[in-house]
Structures are given as structure tokens and as C-alpha cells.
C-alpha positions as CSV (number, residue, x, y, z in Angstrom):
1,M,-28.7,6.2,28.8
2,K,-31.5,8.5,27.7
3,L,-33.8,7.6,24.8
4,S,-35.8,10.2,23.0
5,D,-39.5,10.6,23.6
6,G,-40.0,9.2,20.1
7,V,-39.1,5.7,21.4
8,E,-42.0,5.7,23.9
9,Q,-44.4,7.2,21.3
10,A,-43.3,4.6,18.7
11,I,-43.7,1.6,21.1
12,H,-47.2,2.8,22.2
13,S,-48.2,3.4,18.6
14,V,-47.0,0.0,17.4
15,T,-48.7,-1.7,20.3
16,M,-52.0,0.2,19.5
17,M,-51.7,-0.9,15.8
18,A,-51.5,-4.5,16.9
19,G,-55.3,-4.3,17.7
20,L,-56.3,-3.2,14.2
21,S,-58.5,-5.4,12.0
22,A,-56.7,-7.1,9.1
23,D,-57.3,-4.3,6.6
24,G,-57.4,-1.4,9.1
25,V,-55.0,1.5,9.3
26,L,-54.6,4.4,11.7
27,S,-53.6,7.9,10.7
28,A,-50.6,9.6,12.4
29,A,-53.0,12.4,13.5
30,S,-55.3,10.0,15.3
31,L,-52.5,8.2,17.0
32,A,-51.0,11.6,18.1
33,E,-54.3,12.8,19.4
34,F,-54.9,9.5,21.3
35,H,-51.5,9.8,23.0
36,G,-51.6,13.5,23.4
37,V,-48.3,14.1,21.5
38,S,-47.2,16.2,18.6
39,A,-48.5,14.8,15.3
40,S,-45.5,16.1,13.3
41,Y,-43.0,14.5,15.8
42,L,-44.9,11.2,15.8
43,L,-45.1,11.2,12.0
44,K,-41.3,11.4,11.8
45,H,-41.1,8.2,13.9
46,L,-43.9,6.4,12.1
47,Q,-42.0,7.0,8.9
48,A,-38.8,5.6,10.4
49,L,-40.7,2.6,11.6
50,S,-42.1,2.2,8.1
51,G,-38.6,2.5,6.6
52,A,-37.4,-0.2,9.0
53,G,-40.2,-2.6,7.8
54,I,-42.0,-2.5,11.1
55,L,-45.0,-0.6,9.8
56,E,-46.6,-0.4,6.4
57,A,-47.6,3.0,5.2
58,I,-50.8,3.1,3.1
59,P,-51.2,6.2,1.0
60,G,-54.4,8.0,0.1
61,P,-57.3,9.8,1.9
62,K,-58.2,6.6,3.8
63,G,-54.5,5.7,4.3
64,G,-52.5,5.5,7.4
65,Y,-50.2,3.0,9.1
66,R,-50.5,-0.7,10.1
67,L,-48.1,-3.4,11.2
68,A,-45.9,-4.8,8.5
69,R,-45.4,-8.1,10.4
70,P,-47.0,-9.9,13.3
71,P,-46.6,-8.5,16.8
72,E,-44.6,-11.7,17.8
73,R,-42.0,-10.6,15.2
74,I,-41.5,-7.0,16.4
75,T,-39.2,-6.5,19.3
76,L,-38.6,-3.5,21.4
77,L,-35.0,-3.5,20.0
78,D,-36.5,-3.3,16.5
79,I,-38.4,-0.2,17.5
80,V,-35.5,1.5,19.4
81,L,-33.1,0.9,16.5
82,A,-35.7,2.3,14.0
83,V,-36.2,5.5,16.0
84,E,-32.7,6.1,17.5
85,G,-30.5,4.5,14.8
86,P,-28.3,1.5,14.9
87,G,-25.2,3.1,16.4
88,P,-24.1,2.4,19.9
89,A,-25.3,4.8,22.7
90,F,-21.7,5.3,23.9
91,R,-19.1,6.4,21.3
92,C,-15.6,6.3,22.6
93,K,-13.6,9.4,21.4
94,E,-10.3,8.1,22.8
95,I,-9.8,11.2,24.9
96,R,-7.2,9.2,26.9
97,R,-4.9,10.0,24.0
98,R,-5.5,13.8,24.2
99,G,-4.4,16.6,26.4
100,P,-1.1,18.3,27.0
101,N,0.6,15.1,28.3
102,P,-1.0,11.9,27.0
103,P,0.4,8.5,28.0
104,P,2.8,6.9,25.6
105,A,1.2,5.0,22.7
106,R,2.8,1.7,24.0
107,L,0.5,1.9,27.0
108,L,-2.6,2.4,24.9
109,T,-2.4,-0.7,22.7
110,E,-5.4,-2.4,24.3
111,P,-9.0,-1.2,23.7
112,C,-10.1,1.5,26.2
113,S,-11.5,-0.4,29.2
114,I,-14.2,2.2,29.6
115,N,-15.4,1.6,26.0
116,V,-15.2,-2.2,26.5
117,A,-17.4,-1.9,29.7
118,M,-19.9,0.4,28.0
119,L,-20.2,-1.8,24.9
120,R,-20.7,-4.9,27.2
121,A,-23.5,-3.0,29.0
122,E,-25.1,-2.0,25.7
123,N,-25.0,-5.6,24.4
124,A,-26.9,-6.7,27.6
125,Y,-29.4,-3.9,27.2
126,R,-30.0,-4.8,23.5
127,A,-30.3,-8.5,24.3
128,E,-33.1,-7.7,26.8
129,L,-34.9,-5.4,24.3
130,R,-34.5,-8.2,21.7
131,R,-36.2,-10.6,24.1
132,V,-39.4,-8.6,24.5
133,S,-41.9,-8.5,21.6
134,I,-45.0,-6.4,21.1
135,A,-47.0,-9.6,21.7
136,D,-45.3,-9.8,25.1
137,I,-46.3,-6.2,25.9
138,L,-49.9,-7.0,24.8
139,S,-50.0,-10.1,27.0
140,D,-48.8,-8.1,30.0
141,L,-51.4,-5.5,29.3
142,V,-54.2,-8.0,29.1
143,A,-53.1,-9.6,32.4
144,I,-53.6,-6.3,34.3
145,D,-56.6,-4.9,32.4
146,D,-60.0,-5.0,34.1
147,G,-61.7,-4.1,30.8
148,T,-61.1,-0.4,31.0
149,I,-58.1,-0.3,28.7
150,A,-59.8,-2.7,26.2
151,A,-63.0,-0.5,26.2
152,R,-60.9,2.6,25.6
153,S,-59.1,1.0,22.7
154,C,-62.3,-0.3,21.1
155,R,-63.8,3.2,21.2
156,F,-60.7,4.6,19.6
157,F,-60.8,2.0,16.9
158,E,-64.5,2.5,16.2
159,A,-63.8,6.3,15.8
160,N,-60.5,6.2,14.0
161,E,-59.8,2.9,12.1
162,R,-59.8,3.4,8.4
163,I,-60.2,0.7,5.8
164,P,-58.4,1.7,2.6
165,G,-60.4,1.2,-0.6
166,K,-63.7,0.9,1.4
167,K,-66.4,3.4,0.5
168,A,-67.6,5.5,3.3
């Protein structure tokens, strides 16, 4: 299964926003610059995350995005579904019924075993993504960081975090 680049960008952006102060927001442009990705492409995914209730979009010149719920309550599956949509990755088209000489309908009364296997695999995949929260990702990151990642993030927040309603 191949997921879009937007999934990776969305997960990294949500993880980054978990470090914001309580009133802080980040612009799509600053997140795109930090990650070295297209701002317009990332914005599309931030809007999808906002629509899914994962992010809160704050309008205005000091606006931006922040988490709409705690990192413990945002799973990787939430993000994947927001970016990729809720449909299954495999969509059976019942091609076994096509062609110049398809099998008789009486032999095709059971669900396609290929579709059944693919959906079983997808359910396992989704269960694993549902098990991992953004808080888990952050915990793993803290465990390997020698201070370099934290320092980089702090510098980024100092330069880019916005506080809506606060005078400059």
C-alpha cells in the first residue's frame, strides 16, 4: 500500500504542533519551511486535519493551526483517514465476473476471497495505526533525543510561534 506524501507531512506537522504553548499557533508556511515541503500542498492537508477535528484553524494575521485535542487522543489512524479519506485502500471491482467467459454465477455466491484477505489485512493495519498516538510518537522521540532535536524545535518555536490576539 502506498500512502501519499501528505500523510508523512501531516503526521510530522501534528507532532510539531504538540509542542506549542497553550495559546500558540503555527502558520502553514512556517511548517512547510521547517519540513522543506510545498506550502500549498501542506495547507491542503492541514485543512483536512482541521475538518476532521484534529487541528483547530485560527483565522487572522496572527492565525495558524494548533491541536484541537490532546496528543494522547490523536492517533496515526485519525491522521491517515483525514488525509487519505475513510475508504479502504483495496476496492474489489469483481473482475472475476468479467471477461469473455466468466464463471457461472452459482460459483460466485461467496465474497471474493481476494477481497476478504485484503480487507482483513487492512483491518490489521488500521488497528495498529489506531494503537499509536501522537503522544507515543513524542515519547519515542524524547527517548532517542540527545537534546539536538529539542533545541531545534525550541529555536523554531521562538521564531515562528504566534499568539493570536497578542500585540506584537
